[in-house]
N, C-alpha and C positions, 0 to 999 in steps of 0.2 A: 963364204959369201956373207954370212952374218957378222962375224967378228971383224972382218977386214973391210966391211962396208963396200962391197963390190956388187952394187945393184945391176950393173951392166951384164952380169953373168946370169941373171934370172931367165931371159928367153932361152938360153941353152939348157938350163936346168929344167924348164918346163917342157921343152922338146924331149929331153931324156926321160922325163916322167911319163909323158904320153906314149913313148915307145916301150916303156917298162911293163912289168907284169903285176902291178899292184893297183887293183881297181879303186881302192880308197884314195890313193894319190891322184888318180885320174879325175875324180870328183873335185878334189882340192884344186888341181891345176885348171880345171874348167871354170871354177868360180872366182879365180884371182883377177883383180883389177890390176893389170900390168903396170900402168903408169903410177898408181898409188903405191904399190909395193916397191917398185924401183926407186921412187922418191924416198920412201921410208928407209930403204937400204943404203941410199947414197947421201942424202942430205944430213947435215950435222944436228938438226933440231930434234928435240925430244919433248914428249908430252908427259914425261915421268912425274914432274912436280905437280901438274894438274891432277893426274891419276892418284897421287898420294893424298891430295886434299879430298878428292871424291871418296877414297877409301876411308879416310879419317871420319868423314861424315856418315858414311853408310854403316859403320860398326855400331854406334849407339842407336841408329835407326833400327837396325835388326834386333838389337837387344831389347828395345822398347816396343817392338811390334805388338799391337793389340792391347797395350797396357796404358798408353797415355796419348795425348793429342800433340798437335804440332807445336803449341806454345812451350811445352816442357822440352821437346826435342830441340827447339830453337835455343832455349836457355842452356841446355847441356852443351850444344855445339859452340855457342858463344863463350861460355865460361871455360871450356876445355882449350880453346884456341890460344 
């Protein structure tokens, strides 16, 4: 379902999970927004590039936590880019 982008199989999988004997998966199945997950498994768009930029910014932020202010963080992000 994931590698072949078959989002239409999600309802069947969720039904199988609900009938199964794994309570942790029952919780997962109950909390899933079907339309969003089906779209994510079916549509060709990806937010991978955006997530990469967010990760690139968060690493120096974590390294500098409690040591410096926003101005130094801003300079490091702009100079690293």
